[in-house]
C-alpha positions as CSV (number, residue, x, y, z in Angstrom):
1,M,-18.0,-149.2,-31.0
2,T,-17.7,-147.2,-27.8
3,I,-18.2,-148.7,-24.5
4,E,-20.2,-146.9,-22.2
5,R,-17.7,-146.9,-18.6
6,R,-20.0,-147.8,-15.8
7,L,-20.3,-150.0,-12.7
8,A,-23.2,-152.5,-11.5
9,R,-23.8,-153.9,-8.4
10,S,-25.3,-157.4,-7.7
11,D,-25.7,-159.1,-4.2
12,F,-27.4,-162.3,-3.6
13,T,-27.9,-165.0,-1.0
14,L,-28.7,-168.6,-1.7
15,T,-29.6,-171.2,0.9
16,R,-30.1,-174.5,0.3
17,N,-30.3,-178.1,2.7
18,Y,-28.8,-181.1,1.3
19,P,-29.5,-184.4,2.3
20,V,-26.1,-185.4,3.3
21,P,-23.7,-185.2,6.2
22,L,-21.5,-182.2,6.4
23,E,-18.7,-183.9,5.9
24,R,-19.6,-185.2,2.5
25,A,-20.8,-181.6,1.5
26,W,-18.0,-180.2,3.1
27,D,-15.5,-182.5,0.6
28,A,-17.4,-182.0,-2.6
29,F,-15.9,-178.2,-2.3
30,A,-12.4,-179.4,-0.7
31,T,-11.3,-182.5,-2.9
32,E,-10.2,-181.8,-6.3
33,D,-12.2,-184.9,-8.3
34,Q,-15.3,-184.0,-6.5
35,K,-15.5,-180.4,-7.3
36,M,-14.6,-181.6,-11.1
37,H,-17.8,-183.2,-10.7
38,W,-20.0,-180.2,-10.2
39,F,-18.4,-177.5,-10.9
40,G,-15.7,-178.2,-13.5
41,G,-18.3,-178.1,-16.8
42,G,-20.9,-181.0,-17.7
43,D,-22.5,-181.6,-21.1
44,T,-22.6,-177.8,-22.1
45,V,-19.2,-176.9,-21.7
46,K,-15.9,-178.4,-23.2
47,T,-13.6,-177.8,-20.5
48,G,-10.2,-175.8,-20.9
49,E,-7.7,-174.8,-18.4
50,W,-8.3,-176.3,-14.8
51,V,-6.7,-175.4,-11.7
52,F,-7.3,-176.4,-7.9
53,D,-5.3,-175.4,-5.0
54,F,-7.7,-175.3,-1.6
55,R,-5.8,-173.5,0.7
56,V,-5.8,-170.2,2.0
57,G,-3.9,-168.1,-0.6
58,G,-4.6,-170.8,-3.1
59,R,-5.8,-170.2,-6.9
60,D,-8.6,-172.0,-9.2
61,V,-9.3,-171.6,-12.7
62,D,-11.8,-173.1,-14.5
63,Q,-11.9,-172.3,-18.1
64,G,-14.4,-173.5,-21.1
65,A,-16.2,-172.8,-23.7
66,F,-19.9,-173.5,-23.8
67,H,-20.9,-175.3,-26.7
68,G,-22.0,-172.6,-29.9
69,G,-21.0,-170.0,-27.3
70,P,-18.0,-168.0,-25.4
71,V,-15.4,-169.0,-23.6
72,S,-16.0,-168.4,-19.8
73,R,-13.2,-167.8,-17.4
74,Y,-13.1,-168.1,-13.3
75,E,-10.0,-167.4,-11.4
76,A,-10.7,-167.6,-7.5
77,T,-8.5,-166.9,-4.5
78,Y,-9.2,-168.2,-1.4
79,T,-8.8,-165.8,2.3
80,D,-10.5,-167.7,4.4
81,I,-11.4,-171.5,5.3
82,V,-12.3,-172.7,8.4
83,E,-12.9,-176.6,7.8
84,Y,-16.7,-177.9,7.9
85,D,-17.5,-174.2,8.4
86,R,-16.8,-171.4,5.7
87,I,-14.7,-170.9,2.4
88,V,-14.3,-167.3,1.6
89,M,-12.9,-166.0,-1.9
90,T,-12.5,-163.5,-4.3
91,Y,-13.3,-164.4,-7.7
92,D,-12.9,-162.4,-11.0
93,M,-14.9,-163.8,-14.6
94,W,-14.3,-163.4,-18.0
95,L,-16.0,-163.5,-21.5
96,D,-14.2,-164.0,-24.6
97,G,-11.0,-162.8,-22.9
98,V,-12.7,-159.2,-21.0
99,H,-12.8,-158.9,-17.8
100,M,-16.4,-158.6,-17.0
101,S,-16.7,-159.0,-12.9
102,T,-15.1,-159.5,-9.6
103,S,-17.0,-160.9,-6.7
104,V,-16.5,-161.5,-2.8
105,A,-18.1,-164.8,-1.8
106,S,-18.8,-167.4,1.0
107,Y,-20.2,-170.3,1.6
108,E,-21.5,-171.3,4.9
109,F,-21.9,-175.2,6.2
110,E,-24.2,-175.9,9.0
111,P,-25.2,-179.6,10.2
112,I,-29.0,-179.6,10.5
113,E,-31.3,-182.7,11.0
114,G,-31.2,-185.0,7.8
115,G,-27.9,-183.2,6.3
116,T,-26.4,-180.3,5.9
117,R,-27.3,-176.4,5.0
118,I,-25.1,-174.4,2.6
119,T,-25.4,-170.8,2.4
120,H,-23.9,-168.8,-0.3
121,V,-23.7,-165.1,-0.3
122,E,-21.9,-162.9,-3.1
123,H,-21.0,-159.3,-3.6
124,G,-20.4,-158.7,-7.5
125,V,-19.2,-155.3,-9.3
126,F,-20.0,-155.8,-13.3
127,F,-17.8,-153.8,-15.4
128,D,-18.7,-151.8,-18.4
129,Q,-20.9,-153.7,-21.3
130,F,-21.4,-156.6,-18.7
131,W,-23.1,-153.8,-16.0
132,A,-26.9,-155.3,-16.3
133,D,-25.4,-159.2,-15.6
134,G,-25.8,-159.6,-12.1
135,P,-29.4,-161.3,-12.1
136,N,-27.3,-163.9,-14.7
137,R,-24.8,-164.5,-12.3
138,E,-27.4,-165.6,-9.3
139,K,-29.1,-167.8,-12.1
140,G,-25.8,-169.2,-12.5
141,Y,-24.9,-169.8,-9.1
142,R,-28.2,-171.5,-8.6
143,G,-27.6,-173.8,-11.3
144,L,-24.2,-174.8,-9.3
145,L,-25.8,-175.3,-6.2
146,E,-28.5,-177.5,-8.4
147,A,-25.2,-179.8,-9.7
148,L,-23.9,-179.9,-6.3
149,G,-27.3,-181.4,-4.9
150,N,-27.1,-183.8,-7.9
151,Y,-23.6,-184.7,-7.2
152,L,-24.6,-185.1,-3.5
153,V,-27.3,-187.4,-3.8
154,S,-25.9,-189.7,-6.5
155,G,-23.2,-191.1,-4.2
156,T,-20.5,-190.8,-6.7
């Protein structure tokens, strides 16, 4: 099988308002056990390797197997963290061991009346056979932000 060598790019911005204080929203990213609850899998993923090192230069890894499907691997490096303000990172994704993309992503945190606004901006480059996966990445992050919201309002 010949793989077509090409690149595709995908940029998107997602903004969500959560009815929780800024500190609660921040801690969901900055505290390992909290991030594991909303980011680390769920009922549809069998969690594998997990690494959490929330600091500039630190690395996160989240690898898991979708039930009845592929193994996904996420590796992020934090490039900028300003407490209660922003998180900037680069991250790479693999699917069944094949490097599929590299992204630069940021989260901005803003106190608003009645809660916190989080804005996620991402610029991704998709490789070879994954060149058309940009819309799926945005869909995936919509799901992650929904999972974050469910976690934040659950109070756990």
